[in-house]
TIZA-546087 format. One record per residue (C-alpha): x negated, y, z negated. Coordinates in steps of 0.2 Angstrom, whole numbers, padded with zeros to 4 digits, always signed. Each point is the difference from the previous one (the first is absolute). Example, Ala and Ser with C-alpha at 12.3 -4.5 7.8 and 13.67 -1.06 7.14 Angstrom:
-0062-0022-0039/-0006+0017+0003/
This chain:
-0176-0108-0012/+0018+0000+0003/+0011-0011-0010/+0013-0010+0011/+0006-0012-0013/+0018-0003+0000/+0014-0012-0006/+0012-0008+0012/+0012+0014-0003/-0012+0014+0003/-0002+0011+0015/-0016+0009+0006/+0001+0018+0006/-0014+0002+0012/+0001+0018-0002/-0005+0016+0009/-0018+0002-0004/-0014-0009+0010/-0014-0006-0011/-0012+0013+0006/-0004+0019-0003/+0015+0004+0011/+0011-0009-0012/-0008+0010-0015/+0003+0016+0009/+0018-0005+0004/+0003-0005-0018/-0007+0017-0007/+0011+0009+0013/+0016-0009-0005/-0004+0002-0018/-0001+0019+0002/+0016+0000+0010/+0008-0010-0014/-0005+0013-0013/+0006+0014+0011/+0017-0008+0003/+0001-0003-0019/-0004+0018-0004/+0010+0008+0014/+0016-0010-0003/-0001+0002-0019/-0003+0019+0002/+0015+0001+0012/+0011-0009-0013/-0006+0011-0015/+0001+0016+0010/+0019-0004+0005/+0004-0004-0017/-0008+0015-0008/+0005+0014+0012/+0019+0003+0000/+0000+0009+0017/-0003-0018+0007/+0015-0008-0009/+0009-0002+0017/+0006-0015+0009/-0014+0001+0013/-0014+0000-0014/+0009-0013-0010/-0001-0012+0015/-0018+0006+0003/-0004-0005-0018/+0007-0017+0003/-0011-0002+0016/-0015+0004-0011/+0005-0013-0013/+0003-0013+0014/-0017+0004+0008/-0009-0001-0017/+0007-0017-0003/-0002-0005+0018/-0019+0003+0001/-0002-0007-0018/+0008-0017+0006/-0014-0002+0013/-0016+0009-0004/-0005-0006-0018/+0002-0019+0005/-0010+0003+0016/-0014+0010-0010/+0000-0014-0013/-0003-0013+0013/-0014+0009+0008/-0009+0005-0016/+0001-0017-0009/-0001-0011+0016/+0016-0010-0005/+0012+0001+0014/+0013-0013-0007/+0017+0005-0004/+0013-0011-0008/+0016-0005+0009/+0010+0010-0014/-0012+0015+0002/+0002+0000+0019/+0019+0000-0002/+0000+0014-0012/-0012+0011+0011/+0011-0005+0015/+0016+0005-0009/-0006+0017-0006/-0008+0004+0017/+0016-0004+0010/+0011+0009-0013/-0010+0016+0000/-0002-0001+0019/+0019-0001+0004/+0004+0012-0014/-0012+0013+0006/+0007-0002+0018/+0018+0003-0006/-0006+0014-0011/-0007+0009+0014/+0016-0002+0009/+0009+0008-0015/-0013+0015+0001/+0004+0002+0018/+0019+0001-0004/-0004+0013-0013/-0008+0011+0013/+0013-0003+0013/+0014+0006-0012/-0010+0014-0007/-0004+0008+0017/+0015-0005+0010/+0014+0001-0013/-0008+0012-0013/+0017+0005-0008/+0005-0018-0003/-0018-0004-0007/+0005+0000-0019/+0015-0011+0004/-0009-0013+0011/-0017+0000-0010/+0004+0001-0018/-0009-0009-0014/+0012-0015+0000/-0003-0003+0019/-0019+0001-0003/+0001-0013-0013/+0011-0011+0010/-0012+0002+0015/-0015-0005-0011/+0009-0015-0008/+0005-0006+0017/-0017+0001+0006/-0007-0010-0014/+0014-0013+0000/+0000-0003+0019/-0019-0001-0001/+0000-0013-0014/+0014-0011+0008/-0010-0001+0016/-0016-0003-0009/+0007-0014-0010/+0007-0009+0015/-0017+0001+0009/-0010-0005-0015/+0010-0014-0006/-0001-0008+0018/-0019+0003+0001/-0002-0009-0017/+0010-0015+0005/-0007-0005+0017/-0013-0014+0000/-0018+0006+0004/-0014-0009+0008/-0017-0004-0008/-0007+0016+0005/+0006+0014-0011/-0011+0014+0006/+0011+0015+0004/-0009+0011+0012/+0006+0016-0008/-0004+0011-0015/+0017-0002-0008/+0013-0014+0000/+0009+0006+0015/+0014-0013+0004/-0003-0001+0019/-0019-0003-0003/+0005-0014-0012/+0012-0008+0013/-0015-0004+0011/-0005-0013-0013/+0017-0008+0000/+0002-0019+0004/+0016+0003+0008/+0008+0010+0015/+0005+0017-0007/+0008+0008+0015/+0016+0002-0009/-0008+0010-0014/-0010+0010+0013/+0017+0005+0008/+0007+0005-0017/-0016+0011-0002/+0004+0008+0017/+0018+0003-0005/-0004+0007-0017/-0014+0011+0007/+0013+0007+0013/+0013+0003-0013/-0010+0008-0013/-0014+0008+0010/+0005+0003+0018/+0018+0006-0003/-0005+0012-0014/-0013+0007+0011/+0012+0002+0014/+0012+0009-0012/-0014+0011-0006/-0005+0004+0018/+0019+0005+0004/+0002+0010-0015/-0016+0010+0004/+0006+0002+0017/+0015+0009-0007/-0011+0010-0012/-0012+0006+0014/+0016+0006+0009/+0006+0009-0015/-0017+0008-0003/-0001+0007+0018/+0017+0009-0003/-0006+0008-0017/+0000+0019+0000/-0012+0002-0014/-0018-0002+0005/-0005-0004-0018/+0013-0013-0002/-0005-0008+0017/-0018-0001-0006/+0005-0008-0017/+0011-0013+0008/-0012-0004+0013/-0014-0002-0012/+0010-0011-0012/+0007-0011+0014/-0017-0002+0009/-0008-0006-0016/+0013-0013-0003/-0001-0006+0018/-0019-0002-0002/+0002-0011-0015/+0014-0010+0008/-0011-0003+0016/-0015-0005-0011/+0010-0013-0009/+0013-0007+0012/-0011-0002+0016/-0013-0012-0006/+0012-0009-0012/+0013-0004+0015/-0014-0004+0012/-0007-0013-0012/+0016-0009-0004/+0009+0001+0016/-0013-0009+0010/+0001-0019+0002/-0013-0011-0008/-0008-0004+0017/-0004+0019+0003/-0007+0003-0017/-0018+0000-0006/-0006+0000-0018/-0013+0014+0003/+0013+0011+0008/+0013-0004-0014/-0012+0004-0014/-0005+0017+0009/+0018+0005+0001/+0004-0006-0018/-0014+0012-0006/+0010+0014+0008/+0017-0003-0008/-0006-0008-0017/-0015+0011-0004/-0002+0016+0011/+0018+0005+0000/+0002+0000-0019/-0015+0012-0001/+0005+0011+0015/+0018+0003-0006/-0004+0011-0015/-0013+0010+0010/+0012+0003+0015/+0014+0005-0011/-0011+0012-0011/-0011+0008+0013/+0015+0003+0013/+0012+0006-0013/+0000+0017-0007/+0012-0004-0014/-0011-0014-0007/-0015+0012+0001/+0009+0014-0009/+0006-0013-0013/-0017-0006-0003/-0006+0018-0003/+0014+0003-0012/-0004-0015-0010/-0018+0004-0001/+0003+0018-0005/+0012-0007-0014/-0013-0012-0006/-0013+0013+0000/+0011+0012-0010/+0004-0014-0013/-0019-0003-0003/-0003+0019-0002/
């Protein structure tokens, strides 16, 4: 029997899993995806740390992507699993605020980091002689710090607003985590001004970076077509197509969700899209970057050989 007891300041997360065998199947599937994401992203971080051949700006940024994905999925899935297993769907106002803050911080930080990774590939392929100048360690650190800082400031503004608006008697959020737009449907006031700020912030932090990435890869593809080395062309194309795949998987559902007005949104569709960018993408990223990247596979082989030689 599910427990719906709550205080006046608690919310209810209605969740993703229906109370049926289908719900159990989805729970097991997402639990496996969560474990795969943990293993894949941790492995990527450790591999980049251990193998000196991967101590380059591109892989330094990639290790940060894995770190963000690790935190991203851990912000959502454990609470969702706990609610399903113990039947207690309530979450406190503070708990909801913390989850919302972490989610928004990581979502924006990852979007900006993907932009930095696109810039890295643009410089490496279009201006290889200037790569060490434009993409040194200091620049990488500034990019990463900028991503986290902008993500935190944006998240703080949205979360503070969400925690200070009056809510009606019903506090059932039709979602599997504290997504601010889903919370706003329970508000006892007109929130059109805030919805406009969501549109503006999504445009500035998601759409514009995506346009920048698309433009940079337009230049990259043009440069690849004019490469004389067949091997260099294949390597550049493989790296760029990998990054474009990751970018598309992340940006498209995120932008589609947050750019639509409330009248065109449905809870079922929002939850399905949210599964994509909160659960599937963190699991897919390390798989895409490892299976389609010869340098990562070779680094893994070297680390395994090194570990085996130590044991012997």
